[in-house]
C-alpha positions in Angstrom: 0.0 0.0 0.0 1.2 3.5 -0.8 2.2 5.6 2.3 0.4 8.7 1.0 -2.1 7.5 -1.6 -3.9 9.8 -4.0 -6.3 6.9 -4.8 -7.5 4.3 -2.3 -9.9 1.5 -3.1 -11.1 -0.7 -0.2 -13.3 -3.8 -0.7 -14.9 -2.6 -4.0 -17.7 -4.9 -5.1 -19.9 -4.4 -8.2 -22.9 -6.4 -9.3 -25.3 -6.6 -12.2 -29.1 -6.3 -11.9 -29.3 -10.1 -12.0 -27.3 -10.0 -8.7 -24.3 -11.6 -10.4 -21.1 -10.3 -8.7 -18.8 -8.8 -11.3 -16.1 -7.3 -9.0 -15.5 -8.9 -5.6 -13.8 -7.2 -2.7 -11.0 -5.4 -4.7 -8.6 -3.3 -2.8 -5.5 -1.3 -3.9 -3.9 2.1 -3.5 -2.0 4.4 -5.8 0.7 6.9 -4.9 1.5 10.2 -6.6 3.3 9.6 -9.9 3.0 5.8 -9.5 2.0 3.4 -12.3 -0.2 0.4 -11.3 -1.3 -2.3 -13.7 -4.6 -4.3 -13.6 -4.0 -7.4 -15.7 -6.3 -10.3 -16.6 -8.4 -11.8 -19.3 -11.5 -10.3 -20.8 -14.4 -10.4 -18.3 -12.1 -10.4 -15.2 -13.5 -7.1 -14.0 -10.6 -4.8 -14.9 -12.4 -2.3 -17.0 -15.4 -2.2 -14.6 -13.0 -1.4 -11.7 -11.6 1.5 -13.8 -15.1 2.8 -14.6 -16.0 2.7 -11.0 -13.1 5.0 -10.1 -14.4 7.5 -12.7 -18.0 7.1 -11.7 -19.0 5.8 -15.2 -20.4 2.4 -14.5 -22.5 0.9 -17.3 -26.2 0.9 -17.0 -27.4 -2.0 -14.8 -24.1 -2.3 -12.9 -24.1 -0.9 -9.3 -21.5 -0.6 -6.5 -22.6 -3.0 -3.8 -19.8 -2.6 -1.4 -16.5 -0.9 -0.6 -15.1 2.6 -0.8 -13.3 4.6 -3.4 -11.4 7.6 -2.1 -9.5 9.9 -4.5 -7.4 12.9 -3.7 -6.8 13.9 -7.4 -8.8 14.5 -10.6 -9.0 11.6 -13.0 -9.2 11.3 -16.8 -9.6 8.2 -18.9 -8.1 6.9 -22.2 -10.6 4.4 -23.7 -9.9 1.2 -25.6 -11.6 2.2 -28.9 -10.1 5.6 -30.0 -12.6 6.0 -32.9 -15.5 5.3 -30.6 -14.3 7.8 -28.1 -14.2 10.6 -30.7 -17.1 12.4 -32.3 -17.0 11.3 -36.0 -18.7 14.5 -37.1 -16.3 17.0 -35.5 -12.7 17.6 -36.6 -10.2 16.5 -34.0 -8.5 19.9 -33.3 -11.9 21.4 -32.7 -12.8 18.5 -30.3 -9.6 18.9 -28.3 -9.9 22.7 -28.2 -13.4 22.2 -26.7 -12.1 20.1 -23.9 -9.3 22.6 -23.2 -11.9 25.5 -23.3 -14.2 23.9 -20.7 -11.6 22.1 -18.5 -8.9 24.8 -18.4 -11.2 27.8 -18.6 -9.3 29.7 -21.1 -10.6 31.7 -24.1 -11.2 30.2 -27.5 -8.0 31.4 -29.1 -5.9 30.1 -26.2 -7.7 26.8 -26.2 -6.8 26.2 -29.8 -3.2 27.1 -29.3 -3.0 24.7 -26.3 -4.8 22.0 -28.3 -2.3 22.3 -31.1 0.7 22.2 -28.7 -0.7 19.0 -27.1 -1.1 17.3 -30.5 2.4 18.3 -31.5 3.7 16.9 -28.2 1.9 13.6 -29.0 3.5 13.4 -32.4 0.5 14.3 -34.6 1.3 15.8 -38.0 2.0 19.5 -38.3 -0.5 19.7 -41.2 -3.3 19.7 -38.6 -2.4 23.3 -37.9 -3.4 24.2 -41.4 -6.1 21.7 -42.1 -8.2 20.0 -39.4 -9.3 16.4 -40.0 -12.1 14.1 -39.0 -11.3 11.0 -37.0 -12.0 8.9 -40.1 -9.2 10.7 -41.9 -6.6 9.6 -39.2 -5.0 6.2 -38.5 -5.9 4.2 -35.4 -2.7 5.2 -33.7 -3.2 8.9 -34.5 -6.8 8.7 -33.1 -5.4 7.1 -29.9 -2.9 10.0 -29.6 -5.8 12.5 -29.9 -7.7 10.6 -27.2 -4.6 10.7 -24.9 -4.4 14.5 -25.6 -8.0 14.9 -24.6 -7.4 13.1 -21.4 -4.2 15.2 -20.7 -6.1 18.4 -21.5 -8.1 17.8 -18.3 -4.7 18.0 -16.4 -5.4 14.9 -14.4 -3.6 13.7 -11.3 -4.5 10.2 -12.3 -4.7 8.8 -15.8 -6.9 5.8 -16.2 -6.0 3.7 -19.3 -8.5 1.1 -20.4 -6.5 -1.2 -22.8 -5.6 1.8 -25.0 -3.3 -0.3 -27.3 -5.4 -3.3 -27.9 -6.8 -2.2 -31.2 -3.4 -1.2 -32.6 -0.7 -3.1 -34.3 2.4 -4.1 -32.3 4.7 -1.4 -33.6 2.2 1.4 -32.9 1.6 -0.2 -29.5 5.3 0.3 -28.7 5.1 3.9 -29.9 2.0 4.6 -27.7 3.7 3.0 -24.7 6.8 5.1 -25.1 4.6 8.2 -25.5 2.7 7.6 -22.3 5.9 6.8 -20.4 7.5 10.1 -21.6 4.5 12.1 -20.7 4.2 10.6 -17.3 7.8 11.5 -16.6 7.3 15.0 -17.8 3.9 15.7 -16.3 4.0 13.6 -13.1 0.5 12.0 -13.2 -0.2 8.7 -11.6 -1.6 5.9 -13.7 -3.8 2.8 -13.5 -3.3 0.8 -16.7 -5.7 -2.0 -17.6 -4.5 -4.7 -20.0 -4.7 -8.4 -20.7 -1.1 -8.3 -22.0 1.5 -8.7 -19.2 4.4 -7.5 -21.5 2.7 -4.1 -21.9 2.0 -3.9 -18.2 5.6 -4.8 -17.4 6.8 -2.0 -19.6 4.7 0.7 -17.9 3.9 -0.3 -14.3 5.9 -0.6 -11.1 3.2 -2.8 -9.5 0.8 -5.3 -10.9 -2.5 -6.6 -9.7 -3.8 -9.8 -11.4 -7.5 -10.1 -11.7 -9.6 -13.3 -12.4 -13.4 -13.6 -12.3 -13.7 -10.2 -10.4 -11.1 -10.9 -7.8 -7.5 -10.0 -7.2 -5.6 -13.3 -7.2 -2.1 -12.0 -6.9 -0.3 -8.6 -6.6 3.2 -7.3 -6.1 6.1 -5.4 -7.5 6.3 -6.0 -11.2 9.7 -7.7 -11.3 9.0 -9.9 -8.3 5.6 -11.0 -9.6 6.9 -11.9 -13.1 9.9 -13.8 -11.7 8.1 -15.5 -8.8 4.4 -15.9 -9.6 2.5 -17.8 -6.9 -0.9 -18.3 -8.6 -1.3 -20.7 -11.6 -3.4 -18.1 -13.4 -0.6 -15.5 -13.2 1.8 -18.2 -14.6 -0.7 -18.8 -17.5 -0.7 -15.1 -18.3 3.1 -15.0 -18.3 3.3 -18.1 -20.5 0.9 -16.5 -23.1 2.9 -13.3 -23.5 4.2 -12.2 -26.9 7.0 -9.6 -26.4 6.3 -6.1 -27.6 8.9 -5.3 -30.3 11.6 -2.8 -29.8 11.8 0.1 -32.2 15.1 0.7 -33.8 16.8 3.6 -32.1 14.2 3.8 -29.4 16.7 3.1 -26.7 14.0 1.2 -24.8 
């Protein structure tokens, strides 16, 4: 447990209307600037836990127990970047709107901040001259826009819900490096949800393994990967495909 956590979850339980338990007695804490990974297969309760932190539970899912205590603002990067963007609004305009409302600056300043964010995230300079719709960008570019929108909220905690799942492995590596660099620069804490232990190991100092709504194992990343105690964790380790290194990345 973190000594001075900015996020504390104790005994979180979530259930469906059918009374089926979806998340069962989950507890963890997050320190300032720390990275924590929630790993497990689809349906293990990872994404629901993340949504509970943000207060965005799906219809029909309710919190039936436990406590969530946060001392910092949160923003979320969703799994499907195209689904998270308005297809009818150009991306610079979308990001500028977020900046305008969340940072409370004027329209001109919001556009300047939006373009600076997009440049920092490696989007093409041509967006300064000609805005584009999400359908005119690649999946990796759309995911960078979604990350920019989350960062425009100036969060103390960045919640990432499998943000690289829909991307090819080379773009995955680029997005991971981008998030890592931004965290070092901006100092936000992060909860990163993924089914891929290789990705979590690249990003997170601590890992929590979830199965069927429960935490079955947790610990420092290196210790957990080298000395797993639960067979489910070992299965996840055995199924890992390494994330490729980019030439000259230095990673």
